[in-house]
PDBQT receptor file of N, H, CA, C and O in Angstrom, charges set to zero:
ATOM      1  N   MET A   1     -58.989  39.543  13.786  1.00  0.00    +0.000 N 
ATOM      2  CA  MET A   1     -58.741  40.143  12.507  1.00  0.00    +0.000 C 
ATOM      3  C   MET A   1     -57.240  40.159  12.190  1.00  0.00    +0.000 C 
ATOM      4  O   MET A   1     -56.838  39.884  11.059  1.00  0.00    +0.000 OA
ATOM      5  N   VAL A   2     -56.437  40.473  13.171  1.00  0.00    +0.000 N 
ATOM      6  H   VAL A   2     -56.764  40.696  14.090  1.00  0.00    +0.000 HD
ATOM      7  CA  VAL A   2     -54.988  40.514  12.956  1.00  0.00    +0.000 C 
ATOM      8  C   VAL A   2     -54.458  39.124  12.624  1.00  0.00    +0.000 C 
ATOM      9  O   VAL A   2     -53.618  38.981  11.736  1.00  0.00    +0.000 OA
ATOM     10  N   ALA A   3     -54.931  38.113  13.315  1.00  0.00    +0.000 N 
ATOM     11  H   ALA A   3     -55.613  38.230  14.037  1.00  0.00    +0.000 HD
ATOM     12  CA  ALA A   3     -54.469  36.740  13.088  1.00  0.00    +0.000 C 
ATOM     13  C   ALA A   3     -54.817  36.243  11.687  1.00  0.00    +0.000 C 
ATOM     14  O   ALA A   3     -54.098  35.412  11.132  1.00  0.00    +0.000 OA
ATOM     15  N   ARG A   4     -55.920  36.746  11.104  1.00  0.00    +0.000 N 
ATOM     16  H   ARG A   4     -56.504  37.421  11.555  1.00  0.00    +0.000 HD
ATOM     17  CA  ARG A   4     -56.318  36.345   9.745  1.00  0.00    +0.000 C 
ATOM     18  C   ARG A   4     -55.646  37.194   8.674  1.00  0.00    +0.000 C 
ATOM     19  O   ARG A   4     -55.802  36.923   7.484  1.00  0.00    +0.000 OA
ATOM     20  N   GLY A   5     -54.908  38.209   9.080  1.00  0.00    +0.000 N 
ATOM     21  H   GLY A   5     -54.782  38.429  10.047  1.00  0.00    +0.000 HD
ATOM     22  CA  GLY A   5     -54.282  39.103   8.112  1.00  0.00    +0.000 C 
ATOM     23  C   GLY A   5     -55.237  40.160   7.598  1.00  0.00    +0.000 C 
ATOM     24  O   GLY A   5     -54.951  40.826   6.603  1.00  0.00    +0.000 OA
ATOM     25  N   ASP A   6     -56.385  40.323   8.275  1.00  0.00    +0.000 N 
ATOM     26  H   ASP A   6     -56.617  39.782   9.083  1.00  0.00    +0.000 HD
ATOM     27  CA  ASP A   6     -57.373  41.320   7.869  1.00  0.00    +0.000 C 
ATOM     28  C   ASP A   6     -57.058  42.702   8.427  1.00  0.00    +0.000 C 
ATOM     29  O   ASP A   6     -57.667  43.689   8.015  1.00  0.00    +0.000 OA
ATOM     30  N   ALA A   7     -56.122  42.779   9.351  1.00  0.00    +0.000 N 
ATOM     31  H   ALA A   7     -55.628  41.977   9.685  1.00  0.00    +0.000 HD
ATOM     32  CA  ALA A   7     -55.745  44.050   9.966  1.00  0.00    +0.000 C 
ATOM     33  C   ALA A   7     -54.325  43.916  10.499  1.00  0.00    +0.000 C 
ATOM     34  O   ALA A   7     -53.811  42.812  10.678  1.00  0.00    +0.000 OA
ATOM     35  N   ALA A   8     -53.709  45.054  10.745  1.00  0.00    +0.000 N 
ATOM     36  H   ALA A   8     -54.127  45.951  10.599  1.00  0.00    +0.000 HD
ATOM     37  CA  ALA A   8     -52.374  45.069  11.338  1.00  0.00    +0.000 C 
ATOM     38  C   ALA A   8     -52.405  45.999  12.544  1.00  0.00    +0.000 C 
ATOM     39  O   ALA A   8     -53.076  47.030  12.502  1.00  0.00    +0.000 OA
ATOM     40  N   PRO A   9     -51.698  45.663  13.612  1.00  0.00    +0.000 N 
ATOM     41  CA  PRO A   9     -51.709  46.538  14.779  1.00  0.00    +0.000 C 
ATOM     42  C   PRO A   9     -50.997  47.857  14.500  1.00  0.00    +0.000 C 
ATOM     43  O   PRO A   9     -50.021  47.910  13.752  1.00  0.00    +0.000 OA
ATOM     44  N   TYR A  10     -51.502  48.903  15.108  1.00  0.00    +0.000 N 
ATOM     45  H   TYR A  10     -52.295  48.860  15.715  1.00  0.00    +0.000 HD
ATOM     46  CA  TYR A  10     -50.908  50.233  15.032  1.00  0.00    +0.000 C 
ATOM     47  C   TYR A  10     -50.985  50.821  16.429  1.00  0.00    +0.000 C 
ATOM     48  O   TYR A  10     -52.069  50.917  17.005  1.00  0.00    +0.000 OA
ATOM     49  N   PHE A  11     -49.863  51.207  16.969  1.00  0.00    +0.000 N 
ATOM     50  H   PHE A  11     -48.983  51.129  16.501  1.00  0.00    +0.000 HD
ATOM     51  CA  PHE A  11     -49.803  51.745  18.320  1.00  0.00    +0.000 C 
ATOM     52  C   PHE A  11     -49.617  53.254  18.239  1.00  0.00    +0.000 C 
ATOM     53  O   PHE A  11     -48.519  53.745  17.974  1.00  0.00    +0.000 OA
ATOM     54  N   TYR A  12     -50.694  53.973  18.470  1.00  0.00    +0.000 N 
ATOM     55  H   TYR A  12     -51.585  53.574  18.686  1.00  0.00    +0.000 HD
ATOM     56  CA  TYR A  12     -50.705  55.426  18.359  1.00  0.00    +0.000 C 
ATOM     57  C   TYR A  12     -49.652  56.042  19.261  1.00  0.00    +0.000 C 
ATOM     58  O   TYR A  12     -49.626  55.803  20.468  1.00  0.00    +0.000 OA
ATOM     59  N   ARG A  13     -48.792  56.833  18.658  1.00  0.00    +0.000 N 
ATOM     60  H   ARG A  13     -48.813  57.027  17.677  1.00  0.00    +0.000 HD
ATOM     61  CA  ARG A  13     -47.675  57.483  19.355  1.00  0.00    +0.000 C 
ATOM     62  C   ARG A  13     -46.793  56.478  20.091  1.00  0.00    +0.000 C 
ATOM     63  O   ARG A  13     -46.154  56.811  21.089  1.00  0.00    +0.000 OA
ATOM     64  N   GLY A  14     -46.766  55.246  19.585  1.00  0.00    +0.000 N 
ATOM     65  H   GLY A  14     -47.285  54.975  18.774  1.00  0.00    +0.000 HD
ATOM     66  CA  GLY A  14     -45.909  54.222  20.172  1.00  0.00    +0.000 C 
ATOM     67  C   GLY A  14     -46.395  53.665  21.495  1.00  0.00    +0.000 C 
ATOM     68  O   GLY A  14     -45.697  52.866  22.120  1.00  0.00    +0.000 OA
ATOM     69  N   THR A  15     -47.580  54.073  21.936  1.00  0.00    +0.000 N 
ATOM     70  H   THR A  15     -48.147  54.722  21.429  1.00  0.00    +0.000 HD
ATOM     71  CA  THR A  15     -48.122  53.594  23.210  1.00  0.00    +0.000 C 
ATOM     72  C   THR A  15     -48.587  52.154  23.051  1.00  0.00    +0.000 C 
ATOM     73  O   THR A  15     -49.475  51.862  22.251  1.00  0.00    +0.000 OA
ATOM     74  N   ARG A  16     -47.986  51.272  23.809  1.00  0.00    +0.000 N 
ATOM     75  H   ARG A  16     -47.263  51.509  24.458  1.00  0.00    +0.000 HD
ATOM     76  CA  ARG A  16     -48.313  49.854  23.727  1.00  0.00    +0.000 C 
ATOM     77  C   ARG A  16     -49.055  49.441  24.992  1.00  0.00    +0.000 C 
ATOM     78  O   ARG A  16     -48.616  49.705  26.112  1.00  0.00    +0.000 OA
ATOM     79  N   GLY A  17     -50.154  48.809  24.785  1.00  0.00    +0.000 N 
ATOM     80  H   GLY A  17     -50.510  48.594  23.875  1.00  0.00    +0.000 HD
ATOM     81  CA  GLY A  17     -50.979  48.400  25.917  1.00  0.00    +0.000 C 
ATOM     82  C   GLY A  17     -50.769  46.952  26.286  1.00  0.00    +0.000 C 
ATOM     83  O   GLY A  17     -49.800  46.315  25.875  1.00  0.00    +0.000 OA
ATOM     84  N   ARG A  18     -51.677  46.460  27.052  1.00  0.00    +0.000 N 
ATOM     85  H   ARG A  18     -52.464  46.978  27.387  1.00  0.00    +0.000 HD
ATOM     86  CA  ARG A  18     -51.633  45.110  27.591  1.00  0.00    +0.000 C 
ATOM     87  C   ARG A  18     -51.541  44.039  26.505  1.00  0.00    +0.000 C 
ATOM     88  O   ARG A  18     -50.868  43.026  26.695  1.00  0.00    +0.000 OA
ATOM     89  N   TYR A  19     -52.202  44.249  25.383  1.00  0.00    +0.000 N 
ATOM     90  H   TYR A  19     -52.748  45.072  25.229  1.00  0.00    +0.000 HD
ATOM     91  CA  TYR A  19     -52.285  43.223  24.342  1.00  0.00    +0.000 C 
ATOM     92  C   TYR A  19     -51.276  43.400  23.206  1.00  0.00    +0.000 C 
ATOM     93  O   TYR A  19     -51.320  42.655  22.226  1.00  0.00    +0.000 OA
ATOM     94  N   ALA A  20     -50.381  44.358  23.318  1.00  0.00    +0.000 N 
ATOM     95  H   ALA A  20     -50.345  44.963  24.114  1.00  0.00    +0.000 HD
ATOM     96  CA  ALA A  20     -49.447  44.678  22.240  1.00  0.00    +0.000 C 
ATOM     97  C   ALA A  20     -48.584  43.486  21.825  1.00  0.00    +0.000 C 
ATOM     98  O   ALA A  20     -48.465  43.202  20.633  1.00  0.00    +0.000 OA
ATOM     99  N   ALA A  21     -47.996  42.802  22.763  1.00  0.00    +0.000 N 
ATOM    100  H   ALA A  21     -48.093  43.032  23.731  1.00  0.00    +0.000 HD
ATOM    101  CA  ALA A  21     -47.104  41.681  22.428  1.00  0.00    +0.000 C 
ATOM    102  C   ALA A  21     -47.855  40.585  21.681  1.00  0.00    +0.000 C 
ATOM    103  O   ALA A  21     -47.346  40.032  20.706  1.00  0.00    +0.000 OA
ATOM    104  N   GLY A  22     -49.058  40.274  22.136  1.00  0.00    +0.000 N 
ATOM    105  H   GLY A  22     -49.471  40.724  22.927  1.00  0.00    +0.000 HD
ATOM    106  CA  GLY A  22     -49.855  39.248  21.466  1.00  0.00    +0.000 C 
ATOM    107  C   GLY A  22     -50.269  39.670  20.066  1.00  0.00    +0.000 C 
ATOM    108  O   GLY A  22     -50.236  38.864  19.136  1.00  0.00    +0.000 OA
ATOM    109  N   LEU A  23     -50.659  40.934  19.912  1.00  0.00    +0.000 N 
ATOM    110  H   LEU A  23     -50.685  41.588  20.668  1.00  0.00    +0.000 HD
ATOM    111  CA  LEU A  23     -51.033  41.434  18.590  1.00  0.00    +0.000 C 
ATOM    112  C   LEU A  23     -49.852  41.387  17.627  1.00  0.00    +0.000 C 
ATOM    113  O   LEU A  23     -50.004  40.994  16.470  1.00  0.00    +0.000 OA
ATOM    114  N   GLU A  24     -48.685  41.786  18.101  1.00  0.00    +0.000 N 
ATOM    115  H   GLU A  24     -48.562  42.105  19.041  1.00  0.00    +0.000 HD
ATOM    116  CA  GLU A  24     -47.502  41.734  17.243  1.00  0.00    +0.000 C 
ATOM    117  C   GLU A  24     -47.170  40.292  16.853  1.00  0.00    +0.000 C 
ATOM    118  O   GLU A  24     -46.818  40.023  15.705  1.00  0.00    +0.000 OA
ATOM    119  N   ARG A  25     -47.281  39.386  17.792  1.00  0.00    +0.000 N 
ATOM    120  H   ARG A  25     -47.568  39.604  18.724  1.00  0.00    +0.000 HD
ATOM    121  CA  ARG A  25     -46.966  37.983  17.523  1.00  0.00    +0.000 C 
ATOM    122  C   ARG A  25     -47.882  37.423  16.437  1.00  0.00    +0.000 C 
ATOM    123  O   ARG A  25     -47.400  36.797  15.493  1.00  0.00    +0.000 OA
ATOM    124  N   VAL A  26     -49.185  37.636  16.553  1.00  0.00    +0.000 N 
ATOM    125  H   VAL A  26     -49.577  38.145  17.319  1.00  0.00    +0.000 HD
ATOM    126  CA  VAL A  26     -50.093  37.083  15.549  1.00  0.00    +0.000 C 
ATOM    127  C   VAL A  26     -49.973  37.824  14.214  1.00  0.00    +0.000 C 
ATOM    128  O   VAL A  26     -50.178  37.224  13.159  1.00  0.00    +0.000 OA
ATOM    129  N   ALA A  27     -49.646  39.113  14.246  1.00  0.00    +0.000 N 
ATOM    130  H   ALA A  27     -49.480  39.601  15.103  1.00  0.00    +0.000 HD
ATOM    131  CA  ALA A  27     -49.445  39.859  12.996  1.00  0.00    +0.000 C 
ATOM    132  C   ALA A  27     -48.244  39.311  12.228  1.00  0.00    +0.000 C 
ATOM    133  O   ALA A  27     -48.311  39.130  11.012  1.00  0.00    +0.000 OA
ATOM    134  N   LEU A  28     -47.165  39.052  12.926  1.00  0.00    +0.000 N 
ATOM    135  H   LEU A  28     -47.111  39.199  13.914  1.00  0.00    +0.000 HD
ATOM    136  CA  LEU A  28     -45.970  38.518  12.261  1.00  0.00    +0.000 C 
ATOM    137  C   LEU A  28     -46.200  37.101  11.755  1.00  0.00    +0.000 C 
ATOM    138  O   LEU A  28     -45.668  36.719  10.713  1.00  0.00    +0.000 OA
ATOM    139  N   THR A  29     -46.988  36.322  12.486  1.00  0.00    +0.000 N 
ATOM    140  H   THR A  29     -47.421  36.632  13.333  1.00  0.00    +0.000 HD
ATOM    141  CA  THR A  29     -47.343  34.972  12.029  1.00  0.00    +0.000 C 
ATOM    142  C   THR A  29     -48.184  35.055  10.759  1.00  0.00    +0.000 C 
ATOM    143  O   THR A  29     -47.949  34.303   9.813  1.00  0.00    +0.000 OA
ATOM    144  N   ALA A  30     -49.157  35.958  10.728  1.00  0.00    +0.000 N 
ATOM    145  H   ALA A  30     -49.348  36.569  11.496  1.00  0.00    +0.000 HD
ATOM    146  CA  ALA A  30     -49.996  36.136   9.535  1.00  0.00    +0.000 C 
ATOM    147  C   ALA A  30     -49.162  36.611   8.347  1.00  0.00    +0.000 C 
ATOM    148  O   ALA A  30     -49.363  36.162   7.218  1.00  0.00    +0.000 OA
ATOM    149  N   ARG A  31     -48.232  37.514   8.608  1.00  0.00    +0.000 N 
ATOM    150  H   ARG A  31     -48.068  37.879   9.524  1.00  0.00    +0.000 HD
ATOM    151  CA  ARG A  31     -47.362  38.001   7.520  1.00  0.00    +0.000 C 
ATOM    152  C   ARG A  31     -46.502  36.871   6.968  1.00  0.00    +0.000 C 
ATOM    153  O   ARG A  31     -46.362  36.732   5.753  1.00  0.00    +0.000 OA
ATOM    154  N   THR A  32     -45.930  36.072   7.845  1.00  0.00    +0.000 N 
ATOM    155  H   THR A  32     -46.043  36.185   8.833  1.00  0.00    +0.000 HD
ATOM    156  CA  THR A  32     -45.098  34.946   7.410  1.00  0.00    +0.000 C 
ATOM    157  C   THR A  32     -45.908  33.951   6.584  1.00  0.00    +0.000 C 
ATOM    158  O   THR A  32     -45.410  33.394   5.606  1.00  0.00    +0.000 OA
ATOM    159  N   ALA A  33     -47.161  33.731   6.984  1.00  0.00    +0.000 N 
ATOM    160  H   ALA A  33     -47.566  34.183   7.778  1.00  0.00    +0.000 HD
ATOM    161  CA  ALA A  33     -48.040  32.795   6.271  1.00  0.00    +0.000 C 
ATOM    162  C   ALA A  33     -48.701  33.432   5.050  1.00  0.00    +0.000 C 
ATOM    163  O   ALA A  33     -49.423  32.764   4.310  1.00  0.00    +0.000 OA
ATOM    164  N   ARG A  34     -48.453  34.714   4.845  1.00  0.00    +0.000 N 
ATOM    165  H   ARG A  34     -47.866  35.256   5.447  1.00  0.00    +0.000 HD
ATOM    166  CA  ARG A  34     -49.027  35.469   3.715  1.00  0.00    +0.000 C 
ATOM    167  C   ARG A  34     -50.556  35.376   3.698  1.00  0.00    +0.000 C 
ATOM    168  O   ARG A  34     -51.169  35.041   2.685  1.00  0.00    +0.000 OA
ATOM    169  N   LEU A  35     -51.143  35.682   4.843  1.00  0.00    +0.000 N 
ATOM    170  H   LEU A  35     -50.645  35.954   5.666  1.00  0.00    +0.000 HD
ATOM    171  CA  LEU A  35     -52.595  35.676   4.963  1.00  0.00    +0.000 C 
ATOM    172  C   LEU A  35     -53.156  37.078   4.709  1.00  0.00    +0.000 C 
ATOM    173  O   LEU A  35     -52.496  38.078   4.991  1.00  0.00    +0.000 OA
ATOM    174  N   GLY A  36     -54.358  37.139   4.184  1.00  0.00    +0.000 N 
ATOM    175  H   GLY A  36     -54.895  36.327   3.956  1.00  0.00    +0.000 HD
ATOM    176  CA  GLY A  36     -55.080  38.396   4.046  1.00  0.00    +0.000 C 
ATOM    177  C   GLY A  36     -54.316  39.473   3.312  1.00  0.00    +0.000 C 
ATOM    178  O   GLY A  36     -53.883  39.281   2.176  1.00  0.00    +0.000 OA
ATOM    179  N   LEU A  37     -54.151  40.618   3.973  1.00  0.00    +0.000 N 
ATOM    180  H   LEU A  37     -54.503  40.774   4.896  1.00  0.00    +0.000 HD
ATOM    181  CA  LEU A  37     -53.486  41.749   3.329  1.00  0.00    +0.000 C 
ATOM    182  C   LEU A  37     -52.042  41.443   2.976  1.00  0.00    +0.000 C 
ATOM    183  O   LEU A  37     -51.491  42.037   2.049  1.00  0.00    +0.000 OA
ATOM    184  N   TRP A  38     -51.430  40.533   3.696  1.00  0.00    +0.000 N 
ATOM    185  H   TRP A  38     -51.877  40.050   4.449  1.00  0.00    +0.000 HD
ATOM    186  CA  TRP A  38     -50.026  40.194   3.411  1.00  0.00    +0.000 C 
ATOM    187  C   TRP A  38     -49.907  39.421   2.098  1.00  0.00    +0.000 C 
ATOM    188  O   TRP A  38     -48.850  39.441   1.469  1.00  0.00    +0.000 OA
ATOM    189  N   ARG A  39     -50.969  38.743   1.678  1.00  0.00    +0.000 N 
ATOM    190  H   ARG A  39     -51.828  38.726   2.190  1.00  0.00    +0.000 HD
ATOM    191  CA  ARG A  39     -50.981  38.086   0.371  1.00  0.00    +0.000 C 
ATOM    192  C   ARG A  39     -51.352  39.105  -0.708  1.00  0.00    +0.000 C 
ATOM    193  O   ARG A  39     -50.743  39.143  -1.778  1.00  0.00    +0.000 OA
ATOM    194  N   ALA A  40     -52.350  39.921  -0.412  1.00  0.00    +0.000 N 
ATOM    195  H   ALA A  40     -52.844  39.889   0.457  1.00  0.00    +0.000 HD
ATOM    196  CA  ALA A  40     -52.842  40.888  -1.394  1.00  0.00    +0.000 C 
ATOM    197  C   ALA A  40     -51.828  41.992  -1.669  1.00  0.00    +0.000 C 
ATOM    198  O   ALA A  40     -51.746  42.493  -2.791  1.00  0.00    +0.000 OA
ATOM    199  N   CYS A  41     -51.065  42.370  -0.665  1.00  0.00    +0.000 N 
ATOM    200  H   CYS A  41     -51.132  41.963   0.246  1.00  0.00    +0.000 HD
ATOM    201  CA  CYS A  41     -50.089  43.461  -0.798  1.00  0.00    +0.000 C 
ATOM    202  C   CYS A  41     -48.748  43.005  -0.234  1.00  0.00    +0.000 C 
ATOM    203  O   CYS A  41     -48.354  43.438   0.849  1.00  0.00    +0.000 OA
ATOM    204  N   PRO A  42     -48.045  42.138  -0.954  1.00  0.00    +0.000 N 
ATOM    205  CA  PRO A  42     -46.807  41.571  -0.413  1.00  0.00    +0.000 C 
ATOM    206  C   PRO A  42     -45.724  42.608  -0.113  1.00  0.00    +0.000 C 
ATOM    207  O   PRO A  42     -44.802  42.329   0.654  1.00  0.00    +0.000 OA
ATOM    208  N   ALA A  43     -45.821  43.789  -0.701  1.00  0.00    +0.000 N 
ATOM    209  H   ALA A  43     -46.570  44.016  -1.324  1.00  0.00    +0.000 HD
ATOM    210  CA  ALA A  43     -44.823  44.829  -0.450  1.00  0.00    +0.000 C 
ATOM    211  C   ALA A  43     -45.150  45.649   0.801  1.00  0.00    +0.000 C 
ATOM    212  O   ALA A  43     -44.373  46.524   1.183  1.00  0.00    +0.000 OA
ATOM    213  N   ALA A  44     -46.294  45.377   1.443  1.00  0.00    +0.000 N 
ATOM    214  H   ALA A  44     -46.926  44.666   1.132  1.00  0.00    +0.000 HD
ATOM    215  CA  ALA A  44     -46.673  46.115   2.655  1.00  0.00    +0.000 C 
ATOM    216  C   ALA A  44     -45.610  45.902   3.728  1.00  0.00    +0.000 C 
ATOM    217  O   ALA A  44     -45.120  44.790   3.928  1.00  0.00    +0.000 OA
ATOM    218  N   VAL A  45     -45.271  46.968   4.399  1.00  0.00    +0.000 N 
ATOM    219  H   VAL A  45     -45.669  47.871   4.237  1.00  0.00    +0.000 HD
ATOM    220  CA  VAL A  45     -44.236  46.934   5.436  1.00  0.00    +0.000 C 
ATOM    221  C   VAL A  45     -44.913  46.924   6.801  1.00  0.00    +0.000 C 
ATOM    222  O   VAL A  45     -45.797  47.736   7.071  1.00  0.00    +0.000 OA
ATOM    223  N   TYR A  46     -44.496  46.011   7.647  1.00  0.00    +0.000 N 
ATOM    224  H   TYR A  46     -43.777  45.351   7.427  1.00  0.00    +0.000 HD
ATOM    225  CA  TYR A  46     -45.035  45.948   9.003  1.00  0.00    +0.000 C 
ATOM    226  C   TYR A  46     -44.246  46.894   9.903  1.00  0.00    +0.000 C 
ATOM    227  O   TYR A  46     -43.058  46.687  10.154  1.00  0.00    +0.000 OA
ATOM    228  N   ASP A  47     -44.912  47.915  10.374  1.00  0.00    +0.000 N 
ATOM    229  H   ASP A  47     -45.877  48.083  10.170  1.00  0.00    +0.000 HD
ATOM    230  CA  ASP A  47     -44.317  48.848  11.322  1.00  0.00    +0.000 C 
ATOM    231  C   ASP A  47     -45.447  49.298  12.251  1.00  0.00    +0.000 C 
ATOM    232  O   ASP A  47     -46.226  50.177  11.884  1.00  0.00    +0.000 OA
ATOM    233  N   PRO A  48     -45.550  48.716  13.435  1.00  0.00    +0.000 N 
ATOM    234  CA  PRO A  48     -46.683  49.012  14.312  1.00  0.00    +0.000 C 
ATOM    235  C   PRO A  48     -46.702  50.439  14.847  1.00  0.00    +0.000 C 
ATOM    236  O   PRO A  48     -47.669  50.834  15.499  1.00  0.00    +0.000 OA
ATOM    237  N   ASP A  49     -45.662  51.215  14.587  1.00  0.00    +0.000 N 
ATOM    238  H   ASP A  49     -44.877  50.894  14.058  1.00  0.00    +0.000 HD
ATOM    239  CA  ASP A  49     -45.637  52.604  15.026  1.00  0.00    +0.000 C 
ATOM    240  C   ASP A  49     -46.076  53.565  13.923  1.00  0.00    +0.000 C 
ATOM    241  O   ASP A  49     -46.094  54.779  14.120  1.00  0.00    +0.000 OA
ATOM    242  N   ARG A  50     -46.428  53.014  12.765  1.00  0.00    +0.000 N 
ATOM    243  H   ARG A  50     -46.413  52.027  12.604  1.00  0.00    +0.000 HD
ATOM    244  CA  ARG A  50     -46.925  53.809  11.647  1.00  0.00    +0.000 C 
ATOM    245  C   ARG A  50     -48.162  53.134  11.086  1.00  0.00    +0.000 C 
ATOM    246  O   ARG A  50     -48.303  51.913  11.157  1.00  0.00    +0.000 OA
ATOM    247  N   ALA A  51     -49.040  53.924  10.540  1.00  0.00    +0.000 N 
ATOM    248  H   ALA A  51     -48.925  54.916  10.483  1.00  0.00    +0.000 HD
ATOM    249  CA  ALA A  51     -50.226  53.353   9.894  1.00  0.00    +0.000 C 
ATOM    250  C   ALA A  51     -49.788  52.535   8.693  1.00  0.00    +0.000 C 
ATOM    251  O   ALA A  51     -48.846  52.908   7.994  1.00  0.00    +0.000 OA
ATOM    252  N   LEU A  52     -50.458  51.434   8.453  1.00  0.00    +0.000 N 
ATOM    253  H   LEU A  52     -51.223  51.130   9.021  1.00  0.00    +0.000 HD
ATOM    254  CA  LEU A  52     -50.114  50.543   7.359  1.00  0.00    +0.000 C 
ATOM    255  C   LEU A  52     -50.582  51.141   6.035  1.00  0.00    +0.000 C 
ATOM    256  O   LEU A  52     -51.719  51.596   5.911  1.00  0.00    +0.000 OA
ATOM    257  N   GLU A  53     -49.689  51.133   5.052  1.00  0.00    +0.000 N 
ATOM    258  H   GLU A  53     -48.765  50.763   5.152  1.00  0.00    +0.000 HD
ATOM    259  CA  GLU A  53     -50.044  51.578   3.719  1.00  0.00    +0.000 C 
ATOM    260  C   GLU A  53     -49.948  50.399   2.784  1.00  0.00    +0.000 C 
ATOM    261  O   GLU A  53     -48.967  49.656   2.805  1.00  0.00    +0.000 OA
ATOM    262  N   THR A  54     -50.963  50.228   1.967  1.00  0.00    +0.000 N 
ATOM    263  H   THR A  54     -51.760  50.832   1.950  1.00  0.00    +0.000 HD
ATOM    264  CA  THR A  54     -50.932  49.180   0.964  1.00  0.00    +0.000 C 
ATOM    265  C   THR A  54     -51.047  49.834  -0.406  1.00  0.00    +0.000 C 
ATOM    266  O   THR A  54     -51.412  51.004  -0.517  1.00  0.00    +0.000 OA
ATOM    267  N   GLY A  55     -50.738  49.082  -1.428  1.00  0.00    +0.000 N 
ATOM    268  H   GLY A  55     -50.441  48.131  -1.337  1.00  0.00    +0.000 HD
ATOM    269  CA  GLY A  55     -50.805  49.622  -2.778  1.00  0.00    +0.000 C 
ATOM    270  C   GLY A  55     -49.455  50.106  -3.239  1.00  0.00    +0.000 C 
ATOM    271  O   GLY A  55     -48.448  49.884  -2.568  1.00  0.00    +0.000 OA
ATOM    272  N   PRO A  56     -49.424  50.774  -4.395  1.00  0.00    +0.000 N 
ATOM    273  CA  PRO A  56     -48.145  51.225  -4.943  1.00  0.00    +0.000 C 
ATOM    274  C   PRO A  56     -47.477  52.247  -4.037  1.00  0.00    +0.000 C 
ATOM    275  O   PRO A  56     -48.140  53.052  -3.382  1.00  0.00    +0.000 OA
ATOM    276  N   SER A  57     -46.173  52.198  -4.015  1.00  0.00    +0.000 N 
ATOM    277  H   SER A  57     -45.635  51.545  -4.547  1.00  0.00    +0.000 HD
ATOM    278  CA  SER A  57     -45.450  53.167  -3.186  1.00  0.00    +0.000 C 
ATOM    279  C   SER A  57     -45.476  54.535  -3.846  1.00  0.00    +0.000 C 
ATOM    280  O   SER A  57     -45.532  54.655  -5.070  1.00  0.00    +0.000 OA
ATOM    281  N   ARG A  58     -45.435  55.545  -3.023  1.00  0.00    +0.000 N 
ATOM    282  H   ARG A  58     -45.390  55.448  -2.029  1.00  0.00    +0.000 HD
ATOM    283  CA  ARG A  58     -45.429  56.918  -3.531  1.00  0.00    +0.000 C 
ATOM    284  C   ARG A  58     -44.008  57.453  -3.413  1.00  0.00    +0.000 C 
ATOM    285  O   ARG A  58     -43.359  57.318  -2.376  1.00  0.00    +0.000 OA
ATOM    286  N   GLY A  59     -43.560  58.038  -4.453  1.00  0.00    +0.000 N 
ATOM    287  H   GLY A  59     -44.087  58.148  -5.295  1.00  0.00    +0.000 HD
ATOM    288  CA  GLY A  59     -42.260  58.628  -4.240  1.00  0.00    +0.000 C 
ATOM    289  C   GLY A  59     -41.402  58.607  -5.371  1.00  0.00    +0.000 C 
ATOM    290  O   GLY A  59     -40.270  59.085  -5.296  1.00  0.00    +0.000 OA
TER     291      GLY A  59
């Protein structure tokens, strides 16, 4: 799902497990290729230590 841009990794409380590096690598590749959510919400910010927010910014 992450490789297709259908999801983004989120590491709860910054805890990174065995697959963290691979998930980050494919997420950044999907973002660069503007796949899935990265095409639908180009303003989405990738931050694996925070839940991903899409849509208009609040503030």
